C-alpha positions in Angstrom: -22.7 29.3 -105.5 -25.4 31.3 -107.1 -25.3 35.0 -107.9 -27.4 35.9 -104.9 -25.0 34.1 -102.5 -21.9 35.6 -104.3 -23.4 39.1 -103.9 -24.1 38.6 -100.2 -20.6 37.2 -99.7 -19.0 40.2 -101.4 -21.1 42.6 -99.3 -20.1 40.7 -96.1 -16.4 40.9 -97.1 -16.8 44.7 -97.6 -18.4 45.1 -94.2 -15.6 43.0 -92.6 -12.9 45.1 -94.3 -14.6 48.3 -93.1 -14.8 47.0 -89.5 -11.1 45.9 -89.5 -10.1 49.4 -90.8 -12.1 51.1 -88.1 -10.3 49.1 -85.4 -6.8 50.1 -86.8 -5.2 52.7 -84.5 -5.2 56.1 -86.3 -1.8 57.9 -86.5 -1.8 61.0 -84.4 -0.5 64.0 -86.4 1.8 66.2 -84.4 0.7 69.8 -84.1 2.5 72.1 -86.6 4.8 74.5 -84.9 5.7 77.5 -87.2 9.3 78.5 -86.9 11.2 81.4 -88.5 13.3 80.7 -91.5 16.7 79.2 -90.5 19.9 81.2 -91.0 21.7 80.8 -94.3 24.2 77.9 -94.1 27.8 78.1 -95.1 29.3 76.2 -98.0 27.6 74.5 -100.9 26.0 71.2 -101.9 28.7 68.5 -101.4 27.5 66.7 -104.5 26.9 69.6 -107.0 28.9 72.4 -105.5 26.0 74.8 -106.0 24.7 77.3 -103.4 21.9 76.5 -101.0 18.5 77.9 -101.7 15.8 78.8 -99.2 12.6 76.8 -99.7 9.8 78.9 -98.1 7.4 77.5 -95.6 4.3 76.0 -97.2 1.9 73.1 -97.5 3.0 69.7 -99.0 1.2 68.9 -102.3 1.6 65.2 -101.6 0.4 65.0 -98.0 -1.3 68.3 -97.3 0.9 68.8 -94.2 2.4 72.2 -93.4 6.2 72.5 -93.3 8.6 75.2 -92.1 11.1 76.9 -94.4 14.4 75.1 -95.0 17.6 75.2 -97.0 18.3 72.7 -99.8 20.5 72.3 -102.8 19.7 74.7 -105.7 20.1 72.0 -108.3 16.7 70.8 -109.6 15.9 67.2 -108.4 18.6 67.2 -105.7 17.2 66.6 -102.2 20.4 67.2 -100.2 20.1 69.6 -97.3 22.9 71.3 -95.3 24.6 69.0 -92.8 23.2 65.9 -94.5 25.8 63.1 -94.9 26.2 62.1 -98.6 27.5 58.7 -99.3 29.8 58.7 -102.3 29.3 56.2 -105.1 33.0 56.4 -106.0 35.1 53.3 -105.5 
């Protein structure tokens, strides 16, 4: 295969990939429904014993999607939310 044929083949593969991507069904984003901040939950994080903190409504840095305010563990790096079942690692 010469350079000219290789270049044409690469271009054809690129067009094919674009055509396949265009045929893929696009995910429908659900409309954002703003809600008031939820009431403060009782108790504390079951893993850390720390109080819950209110995370204000905002826009995700990762996806760009809006989100409503929610309560979460106040320990940095913990993603536990009130009512979430936490599986213990203890034996």
